[in-house]
C-alpha positions as CSV (number, residue, x, y, z in Angstrom):
1,X,0.0,0.0,0.0
2,X,1.4,3.3,-1.1
3,X,2.0,6.0,1.6
4,X,2.8,8.7,-0.9
5,X,0.9,11.9,0.0
6,X,-1.1,13.4,-2.9
7,X,0.5,16.6,-4.3
8,X,-1.3,19.7,-3.2
9,X,-2.0,22.0,-6.2
10,X,-1.0,25.6,-5.8
11,X,-4.1,26.9,-7.6
12,X,-7.8,27.1,-6.6
13,X,-10.3,25.9,-9.3
14,X,-10.2,23.6,-12.3
15,X,-6.7,24.5,-13.5
16,X,-3.8,26.8,-12.8
17,X,-3.9,28.9,-15.9
18,X,-5.2,32.1,-14.2
19,X,-2.9,31.6,-11.2
20,X,0.1,31.3,-13.5
21,X,-0.9,34.6,-15.1
22,X,-1.3,36.2,-11.7
23,X,2.1,35.0,-10.5
24,X,3.8,36.2,-13.7
25,X,2.1,39.6,-13.3
26,X,3.1,39.8,-9.6
27,X,6.7,38.8,-10.3
28,X,7.3,41.0,-13.4
29,X,5.4,44.0,-11.9
30,X,7.4,43.8,-8.6
31,X,10.6,43.4,-10.5
32,X,10.1,46.5,-12.6
33,X,9.0,48.6,-9.6
34,X,12.1,47.5,-7.7
35,X,14.4,48.0,-10.7
36,X,13.4,51.6,-10.5
37,X,13.6,51.9,-6.7
38,X,16.9,50.0,-6.3
39,X,18.4,51.8,-9.3
40,X,18.1,55.0,-7.3
41,X,19.5,53.3,-4.2
42,X,22.6,52.1,-6.0
43,X,23.1,55.5,-7.7
44,X,22.6,57.5,-4.5
45,X,26.0,56.7,-2.9
46,X,27.9,56.3,-6.2
47,X,26.6,59.0,-8.5
48,X,24.1,61.4,-7.0
49,X,26.5,62.5,-4.2
50,X,28.9,63.7,-7.0
51,X,26.3,65.3,-9.3
52,X,23.7,66.8,-7.0
53,X,25.6,67.4,-3.8
54,X,29.1,68.2,-5.1
55,X,29.2,71.5,-3.3
56,X,29.6,69.5,0.0
57,X,32.5,67.7,1.5
58,X,32.6,64.0,0.2
59,X,31.4,62.4,3.5
60,X,28.6,65.0,3.9
61,X,27.6,64.6,0.2
62,X,27.2,60.9,0.7
63,X,25.0,61.4,3.8
64,X,22.9,63.9,1.8
65,X,22.5,61.5,-1.0
66,X,21.4,58.8,1.4
67,X,19.0,61.3,3.0
68,X,17.2,61.6,-0.4
69,X,17.1,57.8,-0.4
70,X,15.5,57.9,3.0
71,X,12.9,60.4,1.7
72,X,11.5,57.7,-0.6
73,X,11.2,55.4,2.3
74,X,9.5,58.0,4.6
75,X,6.6,58.4,2.2
76,X,6.1,54.7,1.6
77,X,3.8,54.3,4.6
78,X,1.7,57.2,3.3
79,X,1.5,55.4,0.0
80,X,0.5,52.2,1.8
81,X,-2.4,54.1,3.5
82,X,-3.6,55.8,0.3
83,X,-3.3,52.9,-2.1
84,X,-4.3,50.4,0.7
85,X,-7.6,52.2,1.0
86,X,-8.3,52.0,-2.7
87,X,-7.0,48.5,-2.9
88,X,-9.4,47.4,-0.2
89,X,-12.4,49.3,-1.6
90,X,-11.9,49.6,-5.3
91,X,-9.8,46.6,-6.1
92,X,-6.3,45.2,-6.1
93,X,-5.8,45.2,-9.9
94,X,-6.6,48.9,-10.6
95,X,-4.2,50.0,-7.9
96,X,-1.4,47.9,-9.3
97,X,-1.8,49.5,-12.7
98,X,-1.7,53.0,-11.3
99,X,1.4,52.4,-9.0
100,X,3.4,51.0,-11.9
101,X,2.6,53.9,-14.1
102,X,3.6,56.4,-11.4
103,X,6.9,54.6,-10.8
104,X,7.8,54.4,-14.5
105,X,7.1,58.1,-15.2
106,X,9.1,59.2,-12.1
107,X,12.1,57.1,-12.9
108,X,12.2,58.0,-16.6
109,X,12.1,61.7,-15.7
110,X,15.2,61.2,-13.5
111,X,17.1,60.4,-16.7
112,X,16.7,64.0,-17.9
113,X,17.3,65.8,-14.6
114,X,19.8,68.7,-14.7
115,X,22.8,68.4,-12.3
116,X,23.8,70.8,-9.5
117,X,26.3,72.5,-11.8
118,X,23.6,73.0,-14.4
119,X,20.6,74.1,-12.3
120,X,21.9,74.9,-8.9
121,X,19.7,74.1,-5.9
122,X,16.8,73.3,-8.2
123,X,18.5,70.0,-9.2
124,X,18.4,68.3,-5.8
125,X,14.9,69.6,-5.2
126,X,13.6,68.0,-8.4
127,X,15.4,64.8,-7.5
128,X,13.7,64.7,-4.1
129,X,10.3,65.4,-5.7
130,X,10.7,62.4,-8.1
131,X,12.0,60.3,-5.2
132,X,8.8,61.1,-3.3
133,X,6.7,59.9,-6.2
134,X,8.7,56.7,-6.3
135,X,8.2,56.1,-2.6
136,X,4.4,56.6,-2.8
137,X,4.2,54.2,-5.7
138,X,6.2,51.4,-4.0
139,X,4.0,52.0,-0.9
140,X,1.1,50.4,-2.7
141,X,2.9,48.2,-5.2
142,X,4.3,45.3,-3.2
143,X,1.2,44.8,-1.1
144,X,-1.1,44.6,-4.1
145,X,1.3,42.3,-6.0
146,X,1.7,40.0,-3.0
147,X,-2.1,39.9,-2.3
148,X,-3.0,39.0,-5.9
149,X,-0.8,35.9,-5.6
150,X,-1.9,35.2,-2.0
151,X,-5.6,35.5,-2.6
152,X,-5.6,33.4,-5.9
153,X,-3.6,30.5,-4.4
154,X,-4.5,27.4,-2.5
155,X,-4.4,28.3,1.2
156,X,-1.9,25.4,1.8
157,X,0.5,26.7,-0.9
158,X,0.3,30.4,-0.2
159,X,3.9,30.7,1.0
160,X,5.3,29.6,-2.3
161,X,2.7,31.5,-4.4
162,X,3.1,34.8,-2.6
163,X,6.9,34.7,-2.8
164,X,6.8,35.5,-6.5
165,X,5.9,39.1,-5.7
166,X,8.8,39.2,-3.1
167,X,11.2,37.5,-5.5
168,X,10.6,40.3,-7.9
169,X,12.5,42.6,-5.6
170,X,15.9,40.9,-5.8
171,X,15.2,40.3,-9.5
172,X,14.7,44.1,-9.9
173,X,17.9,44.6,-7.9
174,X,19.8,42.2,-10.1
175,X,18.6,43.9,-13.3
176,X,19.3,47.4,-11.9
177,X,22.8,46.3,-10.7
178,X,23.8,44.7,-14.0
179,X,22.5,47.5,-16.2
180,X,24.2,50.2,-14.1
181,X,27.4,48.1,-13.8
182,X,27.6,47.8,-17.6
183,X,27.4,51.5,-18.1
184,X,29.8,52.1,-15.2
185,X,32.5,50.4,-17.4
186,X,32.5,53.5,-19.5
187,X,35.2,56.2,-19.0
188,X,34.2,57.9,-15.8
189,X,33.7,61.3,-17.4
190,X,31.2,59.9,-19.9
191,X,29.5,57.8,-17.3
192,X,28.9,60.8,-15.0
193,X,28.0,63.0,-18.0
194,X,25.3,60.8,-19.6
195,X,26.0,57.1,-19.2
196,X,24.2,56.9,-15.8
197,X,21.0,58.3,-17.4
198,X,20.4,55.4,-19.8
199,X,19.4,52.8,-17.1
200,X,16.8,55.3,-15.8
201,X,15.4,56.0,-19.3
202,X,15.0,52.2,-19.8
203,X,12.4,52.2,-17.1
204,X,9.8,53.5,-19.6
205,X,10.3,50.5,-21.8
206,X,10.0,48.1,-18.9
207,X,6.8,49.7,-17.6
208,X,5.0,49.4,-20.9
209,X,5.8,45.7,-20.9
210,X,4.7,45.3,-17.3
211,X,1.4,47.1,-17.9
212,X,0.7,44.8,-20.8
213,X,1.0,41.8,-18.5
214,X,-0.8,43.4,-15.5
215,X,-4.0,44.5,-17.3
216,X,-4.7,40.9,-18.4
217,X,-5.1,39.4,-14.9
218,X,-8.4,39.0,-13.1
219,X,-9.4,40.5,-9.8
220,X,-8.7,38.6,-6.6
221,X,-11.6,36.2,-5.9
222,X,-11.5,36.9,-2.2
223,X,-11.8,40.6,-2.8
224,X,-14.8,40.0,-5.1
225,X,-16.4,38.0,-2.3
226,X,-15.7,40.8,0.2
227,X,-17.4,43.3,-2.1
228,X,-20.5,41.1,-2.2
229,X,-20.5,40.9,1.5
230,X,-20.3,44.6,2.0
231,X,-23.1,45.2,-0.5
232,X,-25.4,43.0,1.7
233,X,-24.1,44.0,5.1
234,X,-26.4,45.9,7.4
235,X,-23.7,47.1,9.8
236,X,-21.5,50.1,9.2
237,X,-18.4,49.3,7.2
238,X,-15.3,51.0,8.7
239,X,-12.5,52.4,6.6
240,X,-9.7,49.8,6.3
241,X,-7.2,51.8,8.2
242,X,-9.6,52.2,11.2
243,X,-10.2,48.5,11.0
244,X,-6.5,47.8,11.2
245,X,-5.8,50.3,14.0
246,X,-8.7,48.9,16.1
247,X,-6.7,45.8,16.7
248,X,-3.1,47.2,16.5
249,X,-1.4,44.1,18.0
250,X,-1.0,42.4,14.6
251,X,0.4,45.5,13.0
252,X,2.9,46.3,15.8
253,X,4.2,42.8,16.0
254,X,4.5,42.6,12.2
255,X,6.4,45.9,12.1
256,X,8.9,44.9,14.8
257,X,9.3,41.4,13.2
258,X,10.4,42.9,9.9
259,X,12.9,45.4,11.3
260,X,15.8,42.9,11.3
261,X,15.1,41.6,7.8
262,X,15.2,45.1,6.4
263,X,18.5,45.8,8.1
264,X,19.9,42.8,6.3
265,X,18.4,44.1,3.1
266,X,20.2,47.4,3.8
267,X,23.5,45.7,4.3
268,X,23.3,44.0,0.9
269,X,21.9,47.1,-0.8
270,X,22.9,50.7,-0.7
271,X,25.2,50.6,2.3
272,X,27.0,47.4,1.3
273,X,27.6,48.6,-2.2
274,X,29.0,51.9,-1.0
275,X,31.1,50.2,1.7
276,X,32.6,47.8,-0.8
277,X,33.4,50.6,-3.3
278,X,35.2,52.4,-0.4
279,X,37.4,49.4,0.3
280,X,39.1,48.7,-3.0
281,X,36.4,47.4,-5.3
282,X,35.6,49.3,-8.5
283,X,32.1,50.7,-9.0
284,X,31.3,48.2,-11.8
285,X,32.7,45.2,-9.9
286,X,30.8,45.8,-6.7
287,X,27.6,46.3,-8.7
288,X,28.1,43.0,-10.5
289,X,28.9,41.2,-7.3
290,X,25.8,42.7,-5.6
291,X,23.8,41.5,-8.6
292,X,25.1,38.0,-8.1
293,X,24.0,38.2,-4.5
294,X,20.5,39.1,-5.7
295,X,20.4,36.0,-7.8
296,X,21.3,33.9,-4.7
297,X,18.6,35.8,-2.9
298,X,15.9,34.8,-5.4
299,X,16.8,31.1,-5.1
300,X,16.9,31.3,-1.3
301,X,13.5,33.1,-1.2
302,X,11.9,30.4,-3.3
303,X,13.3,27.5,-1.2
304,X,12.5,29.1,2.1
305,X,9.0,30.1,1.0
306,X,8.2,26.5,0.0
307,X,9.6,25.3,3.4
308,X,7.3,27.7,5.2
309,X,4.3,25.9,3.7
310,X,5.5,22.8,5.5
311,X,6.9,23.9,8.8
312,X,5.3,27.3,9.3
313,X,6.3,30.9,8.6
314,X,7.7,31.8,12.0
315,X,10.4,29.1,12.4
316,X,11.8,29.9,9.0
317,X,11.8,33.6,9.6
318,X,13.4,33.3,13.1
319,X,16.2,31.3,11.5
320,X,16.7,34.0,8.9
321,X,16.9,36.8,11.6
322,X,19.5,34.8,13.5
323,X,21.5,34.3,10.4
324,X,21.4,38.0,9.7
325,X,22.8,38.9,13.1
326,X,25.5,36.2,13.0
327,X,26.6,37.1,9.4
328,X,26.9,40.9,10.0
329,X,30.6,40.7,11.2
330,X,31.8,38.3,8.5
331,X,30.0,40.4,5.9
332,X,32.1,43.5,6.7
333,X,35.3,41.4,7.2
334,X,35.0,39.9,3.8
335,X,34.3,43.3,2.2
336,X,37.3,44.8,3.9
337,X,39.6,42.3,2.1
338,X,38.9,44.4,-1.1
339,X,38.8,41.2,-3.2
340,X,36.1,40.2,-5.6
341,X,36.0,36.7,-4.1
342,X,35.5,38.0,-0.5
343,X,32.8,40.4,-1.6
344,X,31.0,37.7,-3.6
345,X,30.9,35.4,-0.6
346,X,29.8,38.2,1.7
347,X,26.8,39.2,-0.6
348,X,25.9,35.5,-1.3
349,X,25.7,34.6,2.4
350,X,23.6,37.5,3.6
351,X,21.3,37.3,0.6
352,X,20.8,33.5,0.5
353,X,20.5,32.9,4.3
354,X,19.4,36.1,6.0
355,X,17.3,37.7,3.4
356,X,16.1,34.5,1.7
357,X,14.8,33.0,4.9
358,X,13.0,36.1,6.1
359,X,11.7,37.6,2.9
360,X,10.7,34.2,1.4
361,X,7.8,33.5,3.8
362,X,7.2,37.3,4.5
363,X,4.3,37.9,2.0
364,X,2.2,35.0,3.3
365,X,3.1,35.8,6.9
366,X,1.8,39.3,6.4
367,X,-1.3,38.2,4.5
368,X,-2.3,36.0,7.4
369,X,-2.3,38.9,9.8
370,X,-5.3,40.7,8.4
371,X,-8.8,39.8,7.1
372,X,-9.8,40.5,3.5
373,X,-11.6,43.8,4.0
374,X,-8.4,45.5,5.4
375,X,-5.7,43.1,4.2
376,X,-4.2,45.5,1.5
377,X,-4.0,48.3,4.1
378,X,-2.6,46.2,7.0
379,X,-0.1,44.2,5.0
380,X,1.2,47.3,3.1
381,X,1.4,49.5,6.1
382,X,3.2,47.0,8.4
383,X,5.6,46.2,5.6
384,X,6.3,49.8,4.6
385,X,6.7,51.1,8.2
386,X,9.4,48.5,8.7
387,X,10.9,49.3,5.3
388,X,11.1,53.0,6.2
389,X,12.7,52.4,9.6
390,X,15.1,49.6,8.7
391,X,15.7,50.2,5.0
392,X,15.3,54.0,4.8
393,X,17.1,55.1,7.9
394,X,19.4,52.1,8.0
395,X,22.1,53.5,5.7
396,X,22.0,56.8,7.5
397,X,22.4,55.2,10.9
398,X,25.2,52.9,9.8
399,X,27.1,55.7,8.1
400,X,26.8,57.8,11.3
401,X,27.9,54.9,13.5
402,X,31.3,54.6,11.6
403,X,31.8,58.2,10.8
404,X,34.5,58.6,13.3
405,X,36.4,55.4,12.3
406,X,35.3,53.8,9.0
407,X,37.3,50.7,9.8
408,X,35.5,50.0,13.1
409,X,32.2,48.2,12.2
410,X,31.6,46.9,15.7
411,X,28.9,49.6,16.4
412,X,27.0,48.4,13.3
413,X,27.3,44.8,14.3
414,X,25.9,45.4,17.8
415,X,23.2,47.6,16.3
416,X,22.1,44.8,13.9
417,X,22.2,42.2,16.8
418,X,20.1,44.3,19.0
419,X,17.4,44.8,16.4
420,X,17.5,41.1,15.7
421,X,16.6,40.3,19.3
422,X,13.6,42.6,19.0
423,X,12.4,40.9,15.8
424,X,12.8,37.4,17.3
425,X,10.7,38.4,20.3
426,X,8.0,39.8,18.0
427,X,8.0,36.6,15.9
428,X,7.7,34.5,19.0
429,X,4.7,36.4,20.2
430,X,3.0,36.4,16.7
431,X,0.4,33.8,15.9
432,X,1.3,31.4,13.1
433,X,-1.9,32.3,11.4
434,X,-3.7,35.2,13.0
435,X,-6.4,35.1,10.3
436,X,-7.5,32.1,8.3
437,X,-8.7,32.8,4.8
438,X,-12.4,31.9,4.1
439,X,-11.4,29.6,1.2
440,X,-9.9,27.3,3.8
441,X,-13.4,26.4,4.9
442,X,-12.6,28.1,8.3
443,X,-13.3,31.6,9.3
444,X,-11.4,34.8,9.6
445,X,-11.1,35.8,13.2
446,X,-11.9,39.1,14.7
447,X,-14.1,41.5,12.7
448,X,-14.7,39.1,9.8
449,X,-15.9,36.1,11.8
450,X,-19.6,37.1,12.0
451,X,-19.8,37.7,8.3
452,X,-18.6,34.4,6.9
453,X,-21.3,31.8,6.6
454,X,-21.2,28.5,4.8
455,X,-22.9,30.2,1.9
456,X,-20.3,32.9,1.6
457,X,-17.5,30.3,1.7
458,X,-19.2,28.4,-1.1
459,X,-19.3,31.7,-3.1
460,X,-15.5,32.1,-2.5
461,X,-14.8,28.7,-3.9
462,X,-17.2,29.2,-6.8
463,X,-15.7,32.6,-7.5
464,X,-12.1,31.3,-7.4
465,X,-13.1,28.4,-9.7
466,X,-14.6,30.8,-12.2
467,X,-11.6,33.1,-12.2
468,X,-9.2,30.2,-12.6
469,X,-11.2,28.8,-15.6
470,X,-11.0,32.1,-17.5
């Protein structure tokens, strides 16, 4: 007698055609958004400090450039609130089309910005304005892309399905790093004059391709069901932000849990690239090596997301947070060697183990914190608050910690370790699944419980089947 367990399909409905379309849309859309966003992050410490803040001492110019990077992060929670509202009330799909369009336009316009020498103080002002548009856009992009995959997928395979939106981030980083590195091979005067502009201009082409994919997907079946419920509900429907803040525990724990992962992301991103370039690596080589680390990150995220469907989100994420704290010191030590091999090992370890294990299950972990009517708002806000704190201010804090002695990274290592402890505590106190999706045949706890009857669950399954059959 065979004891082989039947394979659990990742889709809901008769076949997986629609889910494959949704996963492709989530992956490609997120990749393009983060190509634009990370392109700016890579350029901030390598290019913008020299072109838009060249009237300042080099160290101060780098801090100023990282400050414009932080501005994009600061407005991301606002973008989460704005686009979260429309995503929870109007629909996930329409918000994703809008955010991608905004990001593409802002990034393409950066390609034609005048420099400080050409326009004076107006140049950094325009740069900051476009960075704000980028930040607002990303505030709504990741949450919508993750939810489209999460809400179309089989509840028992949502970790692996949702990771396609998350995997788009290192894919965008990989693409941005490679494209910028190729142009960085040019003579420096040409690169600083016009070569750096071409990768930003390419965003317009990528966005057209992404929109073509995105407009072809169907709306989330769980959102469609939630719309039907609201139409027949007799009680007052609260705004999604109010619904999230009425039970702030899930939001607070999620925010703290994600702080350490975003610090690891910062190490492998803007700060790590700048630190490597300051310790003997050329601009092009450190960008290529960082891109290789992004490739390792994609593989790690896929593997750890699939593992989280088997053993749970929290154990996998706790392991990733511990890895990030343990690897902080070796990361800097390897970069300080000034060798390509050492840098490659540094970026590969932190991307594959620390970021892969935390960001792989992250989308499903966040989706399981909130019920359908406020899931876009709650997931996006928690994620973007952590991104702003850990990712936006991370490079500034780290730069300040070693300002007195760039060779002494102990303050950064202790800082990363302290934040890791906080994230582990938050993960320990978080429930594995604070909310069960209605398509599980269970009920969503809290505010959604009283609204989900057997009939509504049947409509969810019917709606999902219909969407998948299209």
